[in-house]
PAKOL-740603 format. One record per residue: residue in one letter; x, y, z of N, C-alpha, C, O in turn. Coordinates in Angstrom, 2 decimals. Atoms other than C-alpha are relative to their C-alpha. Example, Ala and Ser with C-alpha at 12.3 -4.5 7.8 and 13.67 -1.06 7.14 Angstrom:
SITE / type / n_x / n_y / n_z / ca_x / ca_y / ca_z / c_x / c_y / c_z / o_x / o_y / o_z
SITE / A / 0.89 / -1.19 / 0.00 / 12.30 / -4.50 / 7.80 / 0.90 / 1.20 / 0.00 / 1.94 / 1.18 / 0.66;
SITE / S / -0.82 / -1.19 / -0.06 / 13.67 / -1.06 / 7.14 / -0.77 / 1.09 / 0.73 / -0.26 / 2.20 / 0.90;
This chain:
SITE / type / n_x / n_y / n_z / ca_x / ca_y / ca_z / c_x / c_y / c_z / o_x / o_y / o_z
SITE / M / -0.39 / -1.00 / -0.81 / -13.10 / -13.59 / -1.77 / -1.41 / 0.81 / -0.48 / -2.09 / 0.73 / -1.51;
SITE / D / 1.25 / -0.68 / 0.12 / -15.89 / -11.27 / -1.12 / 0.31 / 1.52 / -0.25 / 1.48 / 1.90 / -0.31;
SITE / V / -0.56 / -1.57 / 0.00 / -16.06 / -7.33 / -1.50 / 0.56 / 0.64 / 1.10 / 1.42 / 1.51 / 0.98;
SITE / K / -0.81 / -0.38 / -1.06 / -15.29 / -6.83 / 2.05 / 1.34 / -0.20 / 0.03 / 2.13 / 0.69 / 0.35;
SITE / E / -1.52 / 0.59 / -0.07 / -12.11 / -8.76 / 1.84 / 0.58 / 0.97 / -1.16 / 1.43 / 1.77 / -0.78;
SITE / I / -0.54 / -0.84 / 0.95 / -11.25 / -6.92 / -1.34 / 0.37 / 1.22 / 0.34 / 1.48 / 1.71 / 0.11;
SITE / Q / -0.27 / -1.46 / -0.46 / -11.79 / -3.54 / 0.21 / 1.05 / 0.27 / 1.09 / 1.71 / 1.30 / 1.21;
SITE / K / -0.98 / 0.24 / -1.19 / -9.74 / -4.60 / 3.26 / 1.53 / -0.04 / -0.86 / 2.38 / 0.83 / -0.65;
SITE / Q / -1.06 / 0.02 / 0.60 / -6.95 / -5.65 / 0.94 / 0.50 / 1.18 / -0.64 / 1.67 / 1.57 / -0.61;
SITE / L / -0.39 / -1.34 / 0.93 / -7.16 / -2.52 / -1.28 / 0.67 / 1.12 / 0.91 / 1.65 / 1.80 / 0.63;
SITE / G / -0.44 / -0.88 / -1.01 / -6.86 / -0.49 / 1.85 / 1.27 / -0.24 / 0.57 / 1.86 / 0.67 / 1.15;
SITE / L / -1.26 / 0.38 / -0.62 / -3.79 / -2.36 / 2.92 / 1.03 / 0.55 / -1.47 / 2.06 / 1.21 / -1.37;
SITE / R / -0.90 / -0.63 / 1.06 / -2.36 / -1.57 / -0.68 / 0.39 / 1.15 / -0.10 / 1.58 / 1.47 / -0.20;
SITE / L / -0.08 / -1.37 / -0.13 / -3.13 / 1.94 / -0.64 / 0.87 / 0.56 / 1.15 / 1.51 / 1.60 / 1.07;
SITE / R / -0.79 / -0.75 / -1.31 / -1.52 / 2.46 / 2.85 / 1.51 / -0.33 / -0.54 / 2.40 / 0.46 / -0.23;
SITE / Q / -1.39 / 0.53 / 0.40 / 1.66 / 0.49 / 1.15 / 0.43 / 0.98 / -0.86 / 1.56 / 1.44 / -0.68;
SITE / L / -0.31 / -1.07 / 0.99 / 1.62 / 3.00 / -1.72 / 0.36 / 1.38 / 0.55 / 1.28 / 2.04 / 0.07;
SITE / R / 0.04 / -1.32 / -0.62 / 1.14 / 6.15 / 0.57 / 1.22 / -0.12 / 0.98 / 1.91 / 0.90 / 1.05;
SITE / L / -1.22 / 0.14 / -0.87 / 3.83 / 5.19 / 2.92 / 1.51 / -0.13 / -0.62 / 2.54 / 0.22 / -0.04;
SITE / A / -1.06 / 0.17 / 0.92 / 6.30 / 4.27 / -0.05 / 0.12 / 1.55 / -0.55 / 1.30 / 1.87 / -0.70;
SITE / K / -0.35 / -1.22 / 0.22 / 5.92 / 7.99 / -1.12 / 0.09 / 1.11 / 1.08 / 0.09 / 2.33 / 0.87;
SITE / N / -0.17 / -0.77 / -1.42 / 6.27 / 9.21 / 2.59 / -1.00 / 1.09 / 0.23 / -0.71 / 2.20 / 0.67;
SITE / L / 1.19 / -0.75 / -0.08 / 2.93 / 10.65 / 2.59 / -0.83 / -0.41 / 1.38 / -0.86 / -1.57 / 1.77;
SITE / R / 1.04 / 0.23 / -0.93 / 0.37 / 11.13 / 5.60 / -1.31 / -0.13 / -0.62 / -1.54 / 0.31 / -1.74;
SITE / Q / 1.55 / -0.26 / 0.41 / -3.28 / 10.71 / 5.21 / -0.04 / 1.36 / -0.26 / -0.13 / 1.61 / -1.46;
SITE / E / 0.15 / -1.14 / 0.20 / -3.41 / 14.40 / 5.65 / 0.44 / 0.61 / -1.07 / -0.09 / 1.64 / -1.48;
SITE / D / -0.48 / -0.79 / 1.11 / -1.32 / 15.17 / 2.82 / -0.77 / -0.42 / -1.28 / -0.47 / 0.05 / -2.37;
SITE / L / 0.78 / -0.14 / 1.33 / -3.89 / 13.96 / 0.39 / -0.98 / 0.98 / -0.18 / -1.59 / 1.13 / -1.24;
SITE / E / 0.87 / -1.19 / 0.13 / -5.93 / 16.88 / 1.23 / 0.45 / 0.97 / -1.32 / -0.35 / 1.64 / -1.96;
SITE / K / -0.30 / -0.93 / 1.31 / -3.92 / 18.71 / -1.63 / -0.43 / -0.55 / -1.00 / -0.45 / 0.19 / -1.98;
SITE / W / 0.72 / 0.55 / 1.12 / -5.50 / 16.39 / -3.94 / -1.71 / -0.13 / 0.14 / -2.48 / -0.87 / -0.47;
SITE / D / 1.47 / 0.19 / -0.16 / -8.92 / 17.01 / -2.66 / -0.68 / -1.23 / 0.67 / -1.86 / -1.54 / 0.54;
SITE / F / 0.76 / 1.01 / -0.86 / -9.33 / 14.06 / -0.33 / 0.01 / 0.34 / 1.47 / 1.04 / 0.69 / 2.05;
SITE / S / 0.02 / -0.04 / -1.31 / -10.55 / 14.32 / 3.06 / 0.89 / -1.01 / 0.87 / 0.71 / -2.21 / 0.67;
SITE / Y / -0.74 / 1.08 / -0.71 / -8.14 / 12.54 / 5.41 / -0.98 / -0.88 / 0.69 / -0.62 / -2.04 / 0.90;
SITE / R / 0.94 / 1.04 / -0.57 / -11.03 / 10.93 / 6.99 / -0.80 / -0.84 / -0.90 / -1.22 / -1.94 / -0.54;
SITE / Y / 0.57 / 0.81 / 1.02 / -12.62 / 9.76 / 3.93 / 1.15 / -1.04 / -0.68 / 0.89 / -2.17 / -1.07;
SITE / Y / -1.16 / 0.89 / 0.45 / -9.11 / 8.40 / 2.76 / 0.23 / -0.97 / 1.11 / 0.26 / -2.15 / 0.79;
SITE / G / -0.28 / 0.79 / -0.91 / -8.45 / 6.94 / 5.93 / -1.04 / -1.42 / 0.06 / -0.72 / -2.60 / 0.21;
SITE / M / 0.90 / 1.42 / -0.12 / -11.93 / 4.77 / 5.88 / 0.43 / -0.81 / -1.17 / 0.40 / -2.04 / -1.09;
SITE / I / -0.47 / 0.95 / 1.16 / -10.59 / 3.67 / 2.32 / 1.06 / -0.84 / 0.66 / 0.93 / -2.06 / 0.56;
SITE / E / -1.21 / 0.88 / -0.37 / -7.54 / 2.32 / 3.85 / -0.26 / -1.09 / 1.18 / 0.28 / -2.18 / 1.38;
SITE / R / 0.49 / 1.32 / -0.90 / -9.19 / 0.51 / 6.56 / -1.23 / -0.89 / -0.49 / -1.92 / -1.59 / 0.26;
SITE / G / 0.85 / 0.92 / 0.52 / -11.44 / -1.16 / 4.12 / -1.45 / 0.36 / 0.43 / -2.26 / -0.56 / 0.27;
SITE / L / 1.18 / -0.30 / -0.45 / -14.52 / 0.63 / 5.49 / -1.05 / 0.39 / -1.24 / -2.25 / 0.29 / -0.99;
SITE / I / 0.70 / -0.75 / 1.19 / -16.02 / 2.05 / 2.23 / 0.48 / -0.72 / -1.34 / 1.60 / -1.21 / -1.51;
SITE / N / -0.76 / 0.52 / 1.41 / -15.89 / 0.84 / -1.50 / 0.11 / 1.37 / -0.77 / -0.92 / 2.00 / -1.04;
SITE / P / -0.31 / -1.09 / 0.80 / -14.31 / 3.72 / -3.40 / -0.59 / -0.19 / -1.36 / -0.78 / -1.32 / -1.79;
SITE / S / 0.56 / 0.24 / 1.27 / -15.78 / 4.50 / -6.81 / 1.24 / -0.14 / -0.87 / 2.38 / -0.17 / -0.42;
SITE / L / -1.06 / 0.09 / 0.86 / -13.86 / 4.15 / -10.04 / 0.89 / 1.19 / -0.20 / 2.09 / 1.07 / -0.49;
SITE / D / -0.46 / -1.20 / 0.13 / -13.13 / 7.67 / -10.20 / 1.13 / 0.41 / 0.82 / 2.09 / 1.07 / 0.44;
SITE / T / -0.74 / -0.05 / -1.23 / -11.52 / 7.57 / -6.67 / 1.00 / -0.64 / -0.30 / 2.09 / -0.08 / -0.23;
SITE / L / -1.17 / 0.96 / 0.31 / -9.43 / 4.72 / -7.68 / 0.99 / 0.52 / -0.96 / 2.20 / 0.58 / -0.72;
SITE / F / -0.83 / -0.54 / 0.99 / -8.20 / 6.19 / -10.86 / 0.93 / 1.31 / 0.57 / 2.14 / 1.47 / 0.40;
SITE / R / -0.94 / -1.15 / -0.62 / -7.20 / 9.46 / -9.01 / 1.04 / -0.46 / 1.00 / 2.20 / -0.05 / 0.90;
SITE / L / -1.02 / 0.78 / -0.90 / -5.46 / 7.47 / -6.25 / 1.12 / -0.59 / -0.65 / 2.22 / -0.47 / -0.10;
SITE / S / -0.92 / 0.66 / 0.78 / -3.54 / 5.46 / -8.98 / 0.86 / 1.19 / -0.66 / 2.06 / 0.97 / -0.78;
SITE / K / -0.72 / -1.41 / 0.40 / -2.34 / 9.03 / -10.39 / 0.80 / 0.56 / 1.05 / 1.98 / 0.84 / 0.83;
SITE / I / -0.53 / -0.64 / -1.06 / -1.54 / 10.43 / -7.15 / 1.60 / -1.14 / 0.65 / 2.60 / -0.71 / 1.24;
SITE / F / -0.88 / 0.68 / -0.45 / 0.66 / 7.25 / -6.42 / 0.84 / -0.55 / -1.22 / 1.79 / -1.32 / -1.05;
SITE / D / -0.80 / 0.19 / 1.23 / 1.94 / 6.90 / -9.98 / 0.16 / -1.65 / -0.19 / 1.19 / -2.26 / -0.45;
SITE / V / 0.03 / 1.62 / 0.49 / 0.80 / 3.14 / -10.47 / -1.26 / 0.18 / -0.91 / -2.06 / 1.11 / -0.98;
SITE / S / 1.29 / 0.41 / 0.83 / -1.70 / 1.80 / -12.84 / -1.14 / -0.59 / 0.88 / -1.11 / -0.84 / 2.08;
SITE / L / 1.38 / 0.34 / -0.87 / -5.16 / 0.73 / -11.91 / 0.45 / -1.60 / 0.32 / 0.24 / -2.14 / 1.41;
SITE / H / -0.41 / 1.53 / 0.19 / -3.72 / -3.00 / -12.80 / 0.92 / -0.11 / 1.43 / 0.69 / -0.93 / 2.33;
SITE / E / -0.84 / -0.13 / -1.29 / -0.98 / -2.09 / -10.07 / -0.75 / -0.02 / 1.10 / -0.70 / -0.92 / 1.95;
SITE / L / 0.90 / -0.25 / -1.34 / -3.37 / -0.88 / -7.60 / -0.49 / -1.11 / 0.58 / -0.56 / -1.18 / 1.81;
SITE / F / 0.65 / 1.56 / -0.42 / -4.89 / -4.51 / -7.39 / 0.89 / -0.92 / -0.23 / 0.52 / -2.02 / -0.66;
SITE / S / -1.00 / 1.15 / -0.01 / -1.51 / -6.27 / -7.32 / -0.23 / -0.89 / 1.23 / 0.52 / -1.85 / 1.33;
SITE / F / 0.32 / 0.98 / -1.11 / -2.95 / -7.97 / -4.09 / -0.56 / -1.05 / -0.61 / -0.43 / -2.03 / 0.12;
SITE / L / 0.84 / 0.94 / 0.52 / -4.89 / -10.20 / -6.20 / 0.95 / -0.78 / -0.74 / 1.68 / -0.05 / -1.41;
SITE / E / -0.63 / 0.84 / 0.65 / -3.04 / -13.16 / -7.73 / -1.16 / -0.60 / -1.19 / -2.37 / -0.53 / -1.00;
SITE / I / 0.88 / 0.45 / 1.02 / -4.58 / -14.70 / -10.95 / -0.76 / -0.85 / 0.38 / -1.78 / -0.86 / -0.31;
SITE / N / 0.94 / 0.85 / -0.19 / -6.26 / -17.31 / -9.41 / -0.89 / 0.50 / 1.08 / -1.74 / -0.26 / 1.55;
SITE / G / 0.96 / -0.37 / -0.90 / -7.98 / -15.27 / -7.01 / 0.59 / 0.23 / 1.63 / 0.06 / 1.04 / 2.39;
SITE / V / -0.65 / -0.09 / -1.21 / -5.90 / -15.56 / -3.90 / 0.72 / 0.98 / 0.52 / 1.84 / 1.26 / 0.09;
SITE / T / -0.77 / -1.18 / -0.74 / -4.96 / -12.80 / -1.68 / 1.34 / -0.23 / 0.57 / 1.60 / -1.29 / 1.13;
SITE / T / -1.53 / 0.32 / -0.41 / -1.13 / -12.29 / -0.84 / 0.03 / 0.94 / 1.42 / 0.74 / 1.94 / 1.55;
SITE / D / -0.15 / -0.91 / -1.41 / -1.78 / -10.90 / 2.92 / 1.65 / 0.06 / 0.36 / 2.31 / 1.10 / 0.43;
SITE / E / -1.20 / -0.30 / -0.41 / 1.48 / -11.67 / 3.87 / 1.14 / 0.75 / -0.61 / 2.00 / 1.35 / 0.04;
SITE / R / -0.72 / -0.64 / 0.78 / 3.27 / -10.37 / 0.97 / 0.00 / 1.54 / 0.11 / 1.00 / 2.24 / -0.01;
SITE / E / 0.55 / -1.42 / -0.13 / 1.48 / -6.97 / 1.47 / 0.48 / 0.26 / 1.41 / 0.89 / 1.40 / 1.61;
SITE / A / -0.31 / -0.50 / -1.30 / 2.29 / -6.96 / 5.08 / 1.45 / 0.09 / 0.26 / 1.89 / 0.76 / 1.19;
SITE / V / -1.60 / -0.12 / -0.02 / 6.12 / -7.47 / 4.49 / 0.01 / 1.18 / -0.63 / 0.64 / 2.08 / -0.07;
SITE / A / -0.34 / -1.34 / 0.78 / 5.87 / -4.68 / 1.94 / -0.13 / 1.27 / 0.73 / 0.59 / 2.27 / 0.62;
SITE / I / 0.20 / -1.29 / -0.97 / 4.44 / -2.31 / 4.44 / 0.91 / 0.12 / 1.05 / 1.22 / 1.26 / 1.41;
SITE / K / -0.99 / -0.22 / -0.81 / 6.93 / -3.15 / 6.98 / 1.22 / 0.24 / -0.51 / 2.04 / 0.60 / 0.33;
SITE / I / -1.29 / -0.19 / 0.61 / 9.89 / -2.80 / 4.56 / -0.34 / 1.59 / -0.30 / 0.62 / 2.36 / -0.21;
SITE / S / 0.22 / -1.41 / 0.14 / 8.21 / 0.69 / 3.83 / 0.29 / 0.86 / 1.16 / 0.85 / 1.95 / 1.04;
SITE / K / -0.17 / -0.47 / -1.07 / 8.28 / 1.53 / 7.15 / 1.50 / 0.45 / 0.68 / 1.85 / 1.47 / 1.27;
SITE / I / -1.46 / -0.24 / -0.53 / 11.98 / 0.97 / 7.98 / 0.48 / 0.73 / -1.15 / 1.39 / 1.41 / -0.67;
SITE / L / -0.38 / -0.74 / 0.93 / 12.78 / 2.67 / 4.76 / -0.52 / 1.81 / 0.18 / 0.13 / 2.83 / -0.05;
SITE / K / 0.53 / -1.41 / -0.49 / 10.60 / 5.75 / 5.83 / 0.50 / 0.42 / 0.97 / 0.70 / 1.63 / 0.94;
SITE / E / -0.83 / -0.41 / -1.31 / 12.34 / 5.88 / 9.31 / 1.52 / 0.53 / -0.47 / 2.03 / 1.47 / 0.13;
SITE / N / -1.13 / -0.48 / 0.54 / 15.58 / 6.32 / 7.32 / 1.02 / -0.03 / 0.97 / 1.79 / 0.92 / 1.05;
SITE / K / -0.89 / 0.13 / -1.02 / 17.65 / 4.89 / 10.30 / 1.11 / -1.10 / -0.85 / 0.74 / -2.19 / -1.29;
SITE / K / -0.98 / 0.56 / 0.59 / 21.11 / 3.75 / 8.74 / 0.19 / -1.47 / 0.36 / 0.21 / -2.34 / -0.51;
SITE / T / 0.02 / 1.32 / -0.55 / 21.41 / 0.72 / 10.91 / -1.02 / -0.88 / -0.36 / -0.66 / -1.94 / -0.88;
SITE / K / 0.97 / 0.57 / 0.46 / 18.15 / -0.52 / 10.25 / -0.14 / -0.53 / -1.37 / -0.40 / -1.71 / -1.62;
SITE / I / -0.23 / 0.32 / 1.24 / 18.46 / -0.25 / 6.61 / 1.26 / -0.81 / -0.26 / 1.21 / -1.62 / -1.18;
SITE / K / -0.78 / 0.85 / 0.42 / 21.65 / -1.77 / 6.64 / -0.28 / -1.54 / 0.46 / 0.03 / -2.49 / -0.26;
SITE / K / 0.33 / 1.50 / -0.53 / 20.54 / -4.93 / 8.64 / -1.15 / -0.48 / -1.09 / -1.05 / -1.56 / -1.67;
SITE / L / 0.99 / 0.51 / 1.17 / 17.44 / -5.11 / 6.18 / 0.91 / -0.39 / -1.47 / 0.69 / -1.40 / -2.14;
SITE / K / -0.90 / 0.29 / 1.20 / 20.05 / -5.03 / 3.27 / 0.62 / -1.44 / 0.00 / 0.53 / -2.27 / -0.91;
SITE / I / -0.73 / 1.13 / -0.30 / 22.10 / -7.73 / 4.83 / -0.92 / -1.41 / 0.05 / -0.52 / -2.50 / -0.35;
SITE / F / 1.02 / 0.95 / -0.04 / 19.01 / -9.83 / 5.43 / -0.67 / -0.48 / -1.36 / -0.96 / -1.64 / -1.64;
SITE / L / 0.45 / 0.27 / 1.38 / 17.71 / -9.53 / 1.95 / 1.02 / -0.57 / -0.82 / 0.67 / -1.57 / -1.45;
SITE / E / -0.91 / 0.82 / 0.60 / 20.83 / -10.51 / 0.39 / 0.50 / -1.18 / 0.52 / 1.23 / -1.86 / -0.20;
SITE / E / 0.06 / 1.47 / -0.68 / 21.02 / -13.51 / 2.66 / -0.85 / -0.98 / -0.62 / -0.57 / -2.11 / -1.02;
SITE / I / 1.03 / 1.03 / 0.47 / 17.81 / -14.74 / 1.56 / -0.19 / -0.22 / -1.41 / -0.72 / -1.25 / -1.83;
SITE / L / -0.08 / -0.31 / 1.32 / 18.19 / -13.56 / -2.03 / 1.05 / -0.80 / -0.80 / 0.90 / -1.10 / -1.98;
SITE / T / -1.14 / 0.59 / 0.66 / 21.45 / -15.27 / -2.72 / -0.22 / -1.27 / -0.33 / -0.69 / -1.89 / 0.63;
SITE / P / 0.32 / 1.39 / 0.24 / 21.07 / -18.67 / -4.38 / 1.18 / -0.59 / 0.41 / 1.31 / -1.81 / 0.36;
């Protein structure tokens, strides 16, 4: 995996974490992040510094290790897992009872042995 791919995956992970906190990109301005700069990080266009990653981990209340959870031990990315997590975050953010109920039923169906 090259640096560009890691940047892209990190951006997807940050988007997932932001949506899970019900934040817009603009909301990160209260932590001194320009929404344009942060948007470029989420789109994988720039390589954020360690300081930036540390600050984001504090904002999203995750460890640096958790920030990079999109990487597996053998170095294979988990694009599909991250895409599913983002979709679930969106459904939960919408806060529509019918969609959440359907999601719950679906999850119970696939998780029941």
